[in-house]
N, C-alpha and C positions, 0 to 999 in steps of 0.2 A: 572435442568438447572442451579441451584443455585452455583454449585461447581465452575465452571469458575468465576463467579462473587466473590465468597469467597476468591479464590485464587489470583485474581488481585486486589482486594481492598487495596489501600494505598501503592502499590507497584510500583517500576520504571519499565520501559520498554525499552527493547533493540530492535532496528530495523535494520534488516541486508539487504542489498541490494544497490540499486544504487541511487546516488543523482548527480544532475548536474545542468546545465544551461538551463533555459527556456528564449526564446525571444518570444514576443507577438507583433504583428504589431499593431501600435497606429495611430489614435484611433480604438475603437472597431468596427468590421465592414470592417476593410481594409483586403484585400487579401495579401499574403506574397509579390507576384510580383509587387504590387502596393506601398508597405511600402516605406516610407522616413524615419521613426522612430520607434523604438522598445522599450517596456518595459521589464527589465529583472527582472527575479525571480528565486528563488530555483526551481529545478525540480526533475524529476526522481520519480518513484513510491515510493520507500522506504522513499526518501527525505520528498516527500509530506505527507506521513503517519506520520513521525516524527515531521513535523510541526504542524499537527493537534493535535497529542498527546500533545506537549508542550504547544501549544495555550490552550488547555484544563486543564492546570496546572499539567500536569503528569511529573515527573522527567524521562527525555528521553535521551537516549545514541544511537550514530549511529555506526554500524560496517560495514566498507566499505573501499575503497581505492579511493584516487582522484589524478589526474595528477599534476605533477610538473611543473605548468604554470599557466597563469593568471585565466583560467578558474577553475583550481583546487582550487586555492586560493579563488576566488569569491565563490565556493561552501562552502569551509571550513568557510569562514567569515560569510555567510549567515546562516549556521547551528549553529555557536556561537551566532550570533545576535538573533537568535530565541530561544535560551536556551537550545539548543540541545548538549549534551556532544559529544565531538570529540576525547576523549582519545584512542578509538579504530578505528579512521580514519587515515589510513598510506597514506603518499604520495609516489607515484612511479613514477620513472624517464623513460627515454627511449622513445618509441613511443606510450605509453599508453596515452590515452586521455579520458576526461570526456564526458559523454553523453551531447549532445546539441541537442535542440529541438526547432523548430520554429512552433508555434501553432496559428492558427487563430481565432478569436473570433467572429466566424460567424457559423450559423447553417447550412444552405444550401450550398451544396458544400464546406463544411469544409475541410480543409486539415492541417495535422500536418506532418512536415518533420522531421525525427530523424537522427542524425549522430551518429553511434555508432560503428564504426570501431576501433579496438584495445581498447576496453573499459576498462577504468582503474578499475572499480569494479570487473571485470573478474580477476584481479590480486590478490584478497583476497586469502590467503593461510592458510594452517593448523596452522601456528604460530600465526597469528593474531586471530584465534578462542582460541586457547590454551591461549592467554594472558588474555581472559575474565574471570572474576569471576562470573559465572552464579548464585551463591548464592544471589547476590546483586539484582537480577531482578525476578519479578513475572512472567513476560512473555517475549518471544522473538518472534517478528515479522519477518517473511521472505516474501520477495516479490518474487515471482517465477522467475522473470529475471535473478536473481543471479546464478540460477541453470543452466543456459544455456550453460555454457562453463567452462572449466578447466583453472586454478585450483580452481576458486571459487566453483564450484559444489561440489567436494570432501570436501573443506573446511566447506561449508554450511551444508551438510549431517552429518559431524562430529559435527557441531554445534548443530544440533537436538539431537544427542546423548548426548552430554555433558550437554544440557539444562534439558533434561528430568531427567538425573542422580541427577542434583541438584534440581529437583522438579520445575523447571522452566517452564510454559506452553509454548508449541509450537503452534504459530499462523500463519498459511500459507495463504497468498494471493496469489491465483493461478496465476493471472497477466499474462496470456500466450500472449506473443507478438511473433508472428511467425518469424518477422526479426531477432530475437535474436538468434534462434535455428538452427542447422544444417539440421534437418528434423523434421517433424511432428510426426514420429514414436518415434524418441528419446525424444522428448518433452512429449509425453504422457506417456512414460515409466518412466521418471524421475520424472514428476510431481506427477505420481501416487505413485511412492516410497515416496516422500516427503509427500504426504496426509496421508499415512499409518503411517507415524512417527509423524504426527501432533495430537495436541488435539482440535485445532480449525481451520476450513478451511472456507474459505470465498471466493467464485467466483460467476460468473454469469452463467446463464443457458447454454451458448455455451461453457464455460470452462469445467463445469462438463460433458456435452455431449463429448467434445473432449477426456477427460479422460476415459469416458465410451467406446469410440470407435465409437459412433454413436450419433448424436445430439438429437435424441428423446429419448434417454436413460439417459439423464442428471439427470433429478429428481430422477430416479430409482438409479443412482449412489449416489447422495446425501442422500438418504433414507439409502443406503447400509452402508455408511460411519457413519450415524448417529446411526444406529442400533447397531454399535460396540462401542458405548459410546462417540463418538465425539460429539462435538457441530459444526453444520453445518449451514452456512448462504447461501442460494441459492437465488441469486439476479436474477430479471427478468424484468430489465429496468423500463418501464412505469407501468407495472403490479405489482411492489413493490418486496417485499422479503419475503422468508419463513425461518424461524428459526428452525432447528431439532435437536432434541438429543432424542435418543431411540425412543418411539412411540409419543413423544410429538412434537407439532407443533405451531408456532405462526406466524400469517400472519400480515404483516407491509405493509400498502399501501404507495403509493409516496405521496409528497405534490405537488399539481399542481402549476407551475409557468410558466412564459413566459420564455422559454430557449433561451440563447444567444449562446451558443457552447455546444457540446456534450461530452467534456472531462473535467476529474478531479473529477467526482462524487464519483467513486469508492474508490479512497484515501481519500477523505473527509469522506465518509461513515465510513470506517474502523477505521481511526484515531480518530474521533469524539466518535464512539461508545465504543472503548477500553477505552478512557479517561473518559467516563461517567461510565463504570464498575469499572475503578480504583477509581473513587469518591464515589462509593457505591450506584450507581443508579441500581435499578433492571433491568434484563436483556431486557424486553420487552420495556421499557421507554429508555434504552440506544440504542437499535436498532432504535427506533423511533427518537432520536436525530442524529443518524448517517444518517437517511434518510432525516432529515430536513437539516443537513448540505450539504448533497449532492444536494439538491434542491437549496440551496443558491448559491452554487459555480457555477452551470451552468447557472446562471443569471449574472454572472460577468466575466470579462476578467481574463484570468489566471486560475492556479491550487493553488499552496501555496499562492499566493499573495491574492487569492480570498476567502480564508477561513474565516468564521465568528467567531467573538468573542464568549465566553460563553454568553455575554450579548446580542448580536445581535441574537444568536440562541435562547434564552429564548424569546425574543420579537417576533421572527418569529413564534414560535411554539404557543405562546399565542395568536396571531394574527388569528390562523388558528385552534384554538382549537375546 
């Protein structure tokens, strides 16, 4: 399992997918329909992963499209403010709109409402990918939502090919969101295609089961992908995660916390884990840092705005060692 660590150590990371605007009813515990004020933050699965990477000290760039309006400008400014490169973020006009999500900081009866019609990130085209110098990056993270529609799907799949040709690791966050896809059958086919082209695959038990065609076959699917030489991280919610490659397996438990809301953990896990690998942390410890970041995020309102700093993460792990 050391090859992935060696190839990422000290390298920049490219994140491909959606970034947008998240709104959180304030104060925590307020339902959307009862809110009179909201806190704004960077959102979108890829945006959150990029934020975690940059917070961890990694040179990070975003590959995406944003809308030519105030929400698109907000998204671009937030990426820049967090130190995330936007040279490969293209502004698109017309009716394209950035994803907008309203998400409650409550556990019981939690609701997240996502507006994703005419999503700007689906406008990413082959020319956007062709403009990237993949030799600059040690890894490319792809959040699976960008594969849900054309032209972004074809552009992203070509990005896998160009990245691998340059020796850049392809890291897939399965990130299956049914509302983004025309059908479950199409999603299973395309996500399986992307997984076959990836070096590292991260997903939860439901997502692997979905790709396998039956939810009780998810772990077998993860084992199959790992047996082919890929690094696979199989997340199981409160039961922790299993890291697999070949015949080797590492089990990582969750950190027990008082959960405020159920969203944001997956993005925090992946971005923080990768940041640790870039810093030269051994894989098992990097996965543990990812698990710790996930635990912290679910105790705070928001997603990107809830990410712990490296110092906060060190203190959290030390308290629970």
